[in-house]
TIMAR-537259 format. One record per residue (C-alpha): residue in one letter; chain; x, y, z. Coordinates in Angstrom, 2 decimals. Layout:
BEGIN
NODE,a,A,X,Y,Z
...
***
This chain:
BEGIN
NODE,m,A,-40.60,-46.10,-19.46
NODE,t,A,-40.59,-46.44,-23.21
NODE,i,A,-39.39,-44.72,-25.94
NODE,l,A,-42.36,-42.93,-26.39
NODE,s,A,-42.45,-41.77,-23.08
NODE,d,A,-39.01,-40.34,-23.74
NODE,v,A,-40.30,-38.52,-26.73
NODE,k,A,-43.17,-37.42,-24.70
NODE,a,A,-40.54,-36.36,-21.80
NODE,l,A,-39.10,-33.94,-24.98
NODE,g,A,-42.64,-32.35,-25.35
NODE,q,A,-43.82,-34.34,-28.43
NODE,q,A,-46.89,-36.16,-28.70
NODE,i,A,-47.02,-39.39,-31.03
NODE,w,A,-49.96,-39.79,-32.42
NODE,l,A,-51.53,-43.04,-34.31
NODE,d,A,-52.17,-42.29,-38.13
NODE,n,A,-54.89,-45.25,-38.33
NODE,l,A,-58.53,-46.20,-36.62
NODE,s,A,-60.23,-49.23,-37.23
NODE,r,A,-62.95,-51.31,-35.22
NODE,s,A,-60.77,-54.17,-34.67
NODE,l,A,-57.80,-51.66,-33.52
NODE,v,A,-60.17,-50.61,-30.92
NODE,q,A,-62.24,-53.82,-29.72
NODE,s,A,-59.07,-56.12,-29.70
NODE,g,A,-57.48,-53.75,-27.09
NODE,e,A,-54.54,-53.02,-29.49
NODE,l,A,-55.24,-49.05,-29.24
NODE,a,A,-55.32,-49.13,-25.38
NODE,e,A,-52.30,-50.95,-25.35
NODE,m,A,-50.63,-48.50,-27.70
NODE,l,A,-51.50,-45.40,-25.40
NODE,k,A,-49.73,-47.86,-22.18
NODE,q,A,-46.73,-47.24,-24.85
NODE,g,A,-47.14,-43.62,-24.95
NODE,v,A,-49.11,-42.92,-27.96
NODE,c,A,-51.26,-39.92,-26.96
NODE,g,A,-53.82,-39.85,-29.84
NODE,v,A,-55.47,-40.88,-32.84
NODE,t,A,-55.93,-39.37,-36.45
NODE,s,A,-58.04,-40.79,-39.51
NODE,n,A,-58.97,-39.66,-43.07
NODE,p,A,-61.21,-41.12,-45.81
NODE,a,A,-58.31,-43.05,-47.12
NODE,i,A,-57.92,-44.77,-43.79
NODE,f,A,-61.66,-45.72,-43.32
NODE,q,A,-61.76,-46.90,-46.70
NODE,k,A,-59.18,-49.47,-45.90
NODE,a,A,-60.68,-50.29,-42.85
NODE,f,A,-64.07,-50.96,-43.99
NODE,a,A,-62.57,-53.11,-46.74
NODE,g,A,-60.53,-54.99,-44.78
NODE,d,A,-62.00,-55.28,-41.27
NODE,a,A,-64.58,-58.01,-41.10
NODE,l,A,-66.15,-56.29,-38.07
NODE,y,A,-67.96,-53.89,-40.18
NODE,a,A,-69.71,-56.57,-42.40
NODE,d,A,-73.08,-56.91,-40.35
NODE,e,A,-73.45,-53.22,-39.65
NODE,v,A,-72.89,-52.74,-43.38
NODE,a,A,-75.44,-55.29,-44.59
NODE,a,A,-77.88,-53.83,-41.81
NODE,l,A,-77.43,-50.02,-43.12
NODE,k,A,-78.02,-50.96,-46.75
NODE,q,A,-81.63,-52.29,-45.67
NODE,k,A,-82.02,-48.36,-44.35
NODE,d,A,-83.36,-45.46,-46.49
NODE,l,A,-80.37,-43.70,-45.90
NODE,s,A,-77.65,-42.37,-48.06
NODE,p,A,-73.93,-43.80,-48.50
NODE,k,A,-72.56,-40.95,-46.81
NODE,a,A,-74.93,-41.33,-44.03
NODE,r,A,-74.07,-44.67,-43.72
NODE,y,A,-70.48,-43.77,-43.69
NODE,e,A,-70.93,-41.31,-41.07
NODE,i,A,-72.61,-43.74,-38.83
NODE,m,A,-69.83,-46.13,-38.70
NODE,a,A,-67.09,-43.59,-38.71
NODE,v,A,-68.65,-41.47,-35.72
NODE,a,A,-68.82,-44.71,-33.73
NODE,d,A,-65.61,-45.65,-34.24
NODE,v,A,-64.35,-42.08,-33.35
NODE,q,A,-66.40,-42.51,-30.30
NODE,a,A,-64.95,-45.51,-29.26
NODE,a,A,-61.38,-44.20,-29.76
NODE,c,A,-62.24,-40.84,-27.73
NODE,d,A,-63.42,-43.47,-25.07
NODE,v,A,-59.85,-45.30,-25.12
NODE,c,A,-58.12,-42.05,-25.42
NODE,l,A,-60.13,-40.23,-22.47
NODE,a,A,-58.08,-41.08,-19.57
NODE,e,A,-55.12,-39.67,-21.26
NODE,h,A,-57.17,-36.49,-22.27
NODE,e,A,-57.89,-36.07,-18.67
NODE,s,A,-54.73,-36.72,-17.05
NODE,s,A,-52.97,-33.97,-19.62
NODE,g,A,-55.53,-31.48,-18.50
NODE,g,A,-57.10,-31.59,-21.91
NODE,k,A,-53.76,-31.13,-23.72
NODE,t,A,-53.63,-34.69,-25.26
NODE,g,A,-55.78,-37.77,-26.20
NODE,f,A,-57.45,-36.49,-29.05
NODE,v,A,-59.26,-38.53,-31.74
NODE,s,A,-59.70,-36.88,-35.44
NODE,l,A,-62.54,-36.94,-38.00
NODE,e,A,-62.54,-35.16,-41.29
NODE,v,A,-65.05,-33.38,-43.09
NODE,s,A,-66.08,-34.57,-46.25
NODE,p,A,-63.47,-33.58,-48.93
NODE,e,A,-66.16,-32.25,-51.30
NODE,l,A,-66.50,-29.32,-48.95
NODE,a,A,-62.78,-28.34,-49.24
NODE,k,A,-63.74,-24.89,-51.23
NODE,d,A,-66.98,-24.56,-49.22
NODE,a,A,-66.34,-22.44,-46.07
NODE,a,A,-69.84,-22.46,-45.17
NODE,g,A,-70.44,-26.18,-45.84
NODE,t,A,-67.31,-26.96,-43.93
NODE,i,A,-68.48,-24.90,-40.91
NODE,a,A,-71.94,-26.48,-40.89
NODE,e,A,-70.73,-30.17,-41.37
NODE,a,A,-67.85,-29.86,-38.59
NODE,k,A,-70.60,-28.76,-36.17
NODE,r,A,-72.89,-31.50,-37.19
NODE,l,A,-69.97,-34.12,-36.72
NODE,y,A,-68.60,-32.76,-33.63
NODE,d,A,-72.14,-32.73,-32.15
NODE,a,A,-72.94,-36.37,-33.14
NODE,i,A,-69.39,-37.52,-31.63
NODE,g,A,-70.19,-35.80,-28.20
NODE,r,A,-66.63,-36.37,-26.64
NODE,k,A,-64.97,-33.69,-25.39
NODE,n,A,-61.85,-34.85,-27.02
NODE,a,A,-62.76,-35.14,-30.30
NODE,m,A,-61.06,-33.02,-33.18
NODE,i,A,-62.44,-32.05,-36.50
NODE,k,A,-60.18,-32.25,-39.13
NODE,v,A,-60.47,-29.41,-42.18
NODE,p,A,-58.36,-28.92,-45.06
NODE,a,A,-55.96,-25.98,-45.29
NODE,t,A,-57.48,-24.44,-48.27
NODE,d,A,-58.55,-20.93,-48.20
NODE,a,A,-62.31,-21.93,-47.30
NODE,g,A,-60.71,-24.15,-44.76
NODE,i,A,-59.07,-21.46,-43.19
NODE,e,A,-61.72,-19.32,-43.29
NODE,a,A,-63.69,-22.14,-41.46
NODE,l,A,-61.08,-22.42,-38.96
NODE,e,A,-61.51,-18.89,-37.65
NODE,t,A,-65.29,-19.31,-36.99
NODE,l,A,-65.14,-22.84,-35.75
NODE,v,A,-62.39,-21.73,-33.07
NODE,s,A,-64.57,-18.98,-32.34
NODE,d,A,-67.28,-21.27,-31.53
NODE,g,A,-65.21,-23.46,-29.44
NODE,l,A,-64.23,-26.39,-31.33
NODE,s,A,-60.94,-28.28,-31.51
NODE,i,A,-59.52,-28.60,-34.98
NODE,n,A,-57.31,-30.55,-36.95
NODE,l,A,-56.02,-28.34,-39.99
NODE,t,A,-54.78,-30.79,-42.20
NODE,l,A,-52.90,-30.72,-45.94
NODE,l,A,-50.54,-27.83,-45.08
NODE,f,A,-47.10,-27.95,-47.28
NODE,s,A,-45.67,-24.49,-47.08
NODE,r,A,-44.64,-22.02,-44.28
NODE,a,A,-47.20,-19.32,-45.96
NODE,q,A,-49.92,-21.65,-45.51
NODE,t,A,-49.01,-22.49,-41.93
NODE,l,A,-48.82,-18.93,-41.08
NODE,k,A,-52.31,-18.20,-42.79
NODE,a,A,-53.50,-20.82,-40.31
NODE,y,A,-52.19,-19.13,-37.27
NODE,a,A,-53.40,-15.84,-38.13
NODE,a,A,-56.94,-17.26,-38.62
NODE,y,A,-56.78,-18.98,-35.08
NODE,a,A,-55.86,-15.90,-33.37
NODE,r,A,-58.64,-14.26,-34.83
NODE,g,A,-60.98,-16.74,-34.01
NODE,i,A,-59.52,-16.97,-30.51
NODE,a,A,-59.77,-13.25,-29.98
NODE,k,A,-63.44,-12.86,-31.33
NODE,r,A,-64.28,-16.06,-28.42
NODE,a,A,-62.48,-14.06,-26.01
NODE,a,A,-63.94,-10.59,-26.62
NODE,a,A,-67.70,-12.43,-26.09
NODE,g,A,-66.66,-13.56,-22.78
NODE,l,A,-66.12,-16.86,-23.67
NODE,s,A,-63.44,-19.47,-22.30
NODE,v,A,-60.71,-20.21,-24.63
NODE,d,A,-58.53,-22.56,-22.70
NODE,k,A,-60.14,-26.07,-23.84
NODE,i,A,-59.51,-25.23,-27.48
NODE,q,A,-56.71,-26.99,-29.22
NODE,v,A,-55.70,-26.96,-32.88
NODE,v,A,-52.89,-28.72,-34.41
NODE,a,A,-51.86,-27.68,-37.69
NODE,s,A,-50.82,-30.72,-39.83
NODE,f,A,-47.64,-30.15,-42.16
NODE,f,A,-47.17,-33.09,-44.78
NODE,i,A,-43.53,-34.07,-44.63
NODE,s,A,-42.51,-37.03,-47.28
NODE,r,A,-44.89,-35.78,-50.12
NODE,v,A,-42.46,-32.85,-50.36
NODE,d,A,-39.09,-35.02,-50.72
NODE,g,A,-41.16,-37.25,-53.26
NODE,a,A,-42.11,-34.60,-55.61
NODE,l,A,-38.52,-33.11,-55.36
NODE,d,A,-36.11,-35.59,-55.10
NODE,a,A,-35.98,-36.63,-58.44
NODE,t,A,-35.13,-32.80,-59.63
NODE,l,A,-32.34,-31.88,-57.04
NODE,p,A,-28.61,-33.11,-56.65
NODE,e,A,-27.99,-35.93,-54.46
NODE,h,A,-26.79,-33.78,-51.39
NODE,l,A,-30.34,-32.36,-51.17
NODE,q,A,-32.23,-35.26,-51.45
NODE,g,A,-34.47,-36.19,-48.55
NODE,k,A,-33.10,-32.91,-47.04
NODE,v,A,-35.87,-30.21,-48.18
NODE,a,A,-39.05,-31.63,-46.40
NODE,i,A,-36.88,-31.52,-42.99
NODE,a,A,-35.63,-28.21,-43.74
NODE,l,A,-39.06,-26.78,-44.55
NODE,a,A,-40.37,-28.47,-41.02
NODE,k,A,-37.38,-26.81,-39.07
NODE,a,A,-38.02,-23.26,-40.91
NODE,a,A,-42.01,-23.71,-40.10
NODE,y,A,-40.84,-24.39,-36.33
NODE,r,A,-38.77,-21.49,-36.16
NODE,d,A,-41.77,-19.36,-37.80
NODE,w,A,-44.10,-21.13,-34.98
NODE,q,A,-41.75,-20.10,-31.88
NODE,e,A,-41.82,-16.65,-33.25
NODE,f,A,-45.49,-16.26,-33.66
NODE,f,A,-46.57,-17.62,-30.63
NODE,g,A,-43.62,-16.56,-28.90
NODE,g,A,-44.40,-12.63,-30.00
NODE,a,A,-46.40,-9.94,-28.14
NODE,e,A,-49.25,-10.45,-30.53
NODE,f,A,-50.25,-13.58,-29.17
NODE,a,A,-49.21,-12.93,-25.47
NODE,a,A,-52.54,-11.02,-24.79
NODE,l,A,-54.27,-14.12,-26.08
NODE,a,A,-51.99,-16.36,-23.88
NODE,g,A,-52.58,-14.29,-20.98
NODE,k,A,-56.42,-15.07,-21.58
NODE,g,A,-55.71,-18.74,-21.42
NODE,a,A,-55.43,-19.47,-25.20
NODE,n,A,-53.20,-22.38,-26.11
NODE,p,A,-50.53,-22.05,-29.24
NODE,v,A,-51.61,-24.09,-32.09
NODE,q,A,-49.23,-27.21,-32.05
NODE,l,A,-47.29,-28.09,-35.54
NODE,l,A,-48.23,-31.81,-35.98
NODE,w,A,-45.76,-33.58,-38.63
NODE,a,A,-48.02,-35.66,-41.08
NODE,s,A,-46.90,-38.10,-43.78
NODE,t,A,-43.97,-39.28,-41.88
NODE,g,A,-43.69,-42.72,-43.11
NODE,v,A,-40.78,-42.68,-45.69
NODE,k,A,-41.80,-43.08,-49.19
NODE,n,A,-38.04,-43.78,-50.38
NODE,p,A,-36.86,-47.20,-49.36
NODE,a,A,-33.12,-45.74,-49.45
NODE,y,A,-34.15,-43.75,-46.70
NODE,p,A,-34.10,-44.68,-43.10
NODE,d,A,-37.65,-45.86,-42.07
NODE,t,A,-37.76,-43.47,-38.97
NODE,l,A,-36.06,-40.38,-40.76
NODE,y,A,-39.30,-38.29,-40.25
NODE,v,A,-39.94,-39.06,-36.95
NODE,d,A,-36.03,-39.06,-35.77
NODE,s,A,-35.40,-35.74,-37.13
NODE,l,A,-38.65,-33.65,-36.26
NODE,i,A,-38.56,-34.31,-32.07
NODE,g,A,-39.46,-30.75,-30.64
NODE,q,A,-41.73,-28.95,-27.93
NODE,q,A,-45.23,-28.54,-28.21
NODE,t,A,-45.42,-30.58,-31.41
NODE,v,A,-46.86,-33.80,-32.54
NODE,n,A,-46.05,-36.65,-34.90
NODE,t,A,-48.81,-38.81,-36.31
NODE,v,A,-47.21,-42.01,-37.84
NODE,p,A,-48.78,-44.97,-39.35
NODE,d,A,-48.46,-48.09,-37.81
NODE,a,A,-45.35,-49.69,-39.63
NODE,t,A,-43.40,-46.45,-38.87
NODE,l,A,-44.77,-46.44,-35.12
NODE,k,A,-43.29,-50.07,-35.11
NODE,a,A,-40.05,-48.79,-36.53
NODE,f,A,-39.69,-46.12,-34.18
NODE,i,A,-40.38,-48.39,-31.08
NODE,d,A,-37.83,-50.79,-32.28
NODE,h,A,-35.06,-48.69,-33.45
NODE,g,A,-36.01,-45.01,-33.29
NODE,t,A,-33.23,-42.44,-31.57
NODE,v,A,-34.87,-40.01,-29.19
NODE,k,A,-33.26,-36.54,-29.47
NODE,a,A,-34.54,-33.07,-29.58
NODE,t,A,-33.66,-32.54,-32.85
NODE,l,A,-36.08,-30.31,-34.29
NODE,a,A,-34.60,-26.98,-33.27
NODE,e,A,-30.78,-28.15,-34.14
NODE,n,A,-29.21,-27.04,-37.22
NODE,t,A,-31.71,-24.29,-38.22
NODE,d,A,-29.17,-22.34,-39.90
NODE,a,A,-28.25,-25.27,-42.15
NODE,a,A,-31.93,-25.91,-43.04
NODE,f,A,-32.33,-22.27,-44.04
NODE,a,A,-29.19,-22.48,-46.24
NODE,q,A,-30.67,-25.76,-47.94
NODE,l,A,-33.95,-23.91,-48.63
NODE,e,A,-31.84,-21.01,-50.12
NODE,e,A,-29.81,-23.53,-52.24
NODE,t,A,-33.23,-25.21,-53.39
NODE,a,A,-34.95,-21.63,-54.16
NODE,k,A,-31.32,-20.85,-56.31
NODE,l,A,-32.09,-24.03,-58.30
NODE,g,A,-35.45,-22.93,-59.44
NODE,v,A,-37.69,-24.80,-57.16
NODE,d,A,-40.74,-22.63,-55.75
NODE,v,A,-41.68,-24.31,-52.43
NODE,e,A,-45.16,-22.14,-52.20
NODE,a,A,-45.95,-22.99,-55.96
NODE,l,A,-45.23,-26.72,-54.81
NODE,a,A,-47.31,-26.58,-51.45
NODE,v,A,-50.33,-25.40,-53.62
NODE,r,A,-50.09,-28.43,-56.18
NODE,l,A,-49.45,-31.14,-53.58
NODE,q,A,-52.63,-29.76,-51.55
NODE,e,A,-54.13,-29.99,-54.78
NODE,d,A,-53.13,-33.70,-55.13
NODE,g,A,-54.05,-34.48,-51.68
NODE,l,A,-57.34,-33.09,-51.81
NODE,k,A,-57.84,-35.35,-55.22
NODE,q,A,-56.55,-38.22,-53.44
NODE,f,A,-59.03,-38.00,-50.34
NODE,e,A,-61.89,-37.59,-52.90
NODE,d,A,-61.02,-40.67,-54.36
NODE,a,A,-60.66,-42.46,-51.26
NODE,f,A,-64.03,-41.09,-50.35
NODE,a,A,-65.71,-42.38,-53.39
NODE,k,A,-64.00,-45.82,-52.99
NODE,l,A,-65.22,-45.75,-49.35
NODE,l,A,-68.90,-44.76,-50.23
NODE,a,A,-69.12,-47.07,-53.29
NODE,p,A,-69.94,-50.28,-51.28
NODE,l,A,-72.66,-48.82,-49.30
NODE,a,A,-74.58,-47.77,-51.86
***
């Protein structure tokens, strides 16, 4: 037993927020799964860092640049291969869980964030190119992305809906998921293999607010939002409306805590892992945070604790003039811009 298996016993999956060729080929990812890691996420910033710093890509980059391909096509060839390899490493985990764990995420191009039809087409194309049952396509939770989610779920894809920063955004995602599942079930198609995670970003909320808040609220609002969002999740997926879909085999969306490495060095480095452990959730952590948690993290079912206090903190924050929904819109736009910039940096050496 390891600390990660203890977390798993409490109903939470720990995923690694990193992917590179060396990580897979060195056996490091396989070792992490033995320790209790249950899946992998990637994004343009992760691939940009991998391509720039991992020597295992150099020969393939040189070969691809001799072919008549766009920079994006060259990127996709390498990224798809990496996701396939990671899916293969995670396959035993996926199968042993009955298809509940062991997923690897690949994101659609950030340039499609406001294009529902383009997102749907690219998500299907990437899913087919990967050709692995434990692949999960990552889609940003813009209005267009949430519209795409409904269609993609009805078409049978597992989706990682990313860049969620508020309860309202998350509830819209749940409703779209339920509509997609209902359409698929009405067509007589199976729904039990479809898994969706809603990636709720944590540390960026505190990073944006702390300087404007009194000391007793600093480092508290993001966790309070997560606890409130979890209460919303319990009510939505435990309610009568979803019960009929659950009766047909539908899985609840799982909240995934993202951006869980602390940005403020004054905070404990495992703050956003220790504080957010709960049933049917995922926490995707960068390497440094994973190592810190394995070394000195605390395993306790904290997510459902002190929820009333969390709502009180959110109420106090609102009384100070903070509109968390408006903040969520801004943070989502900032996140999209960061991924667009990372994608541009990723493609430049492939031109």
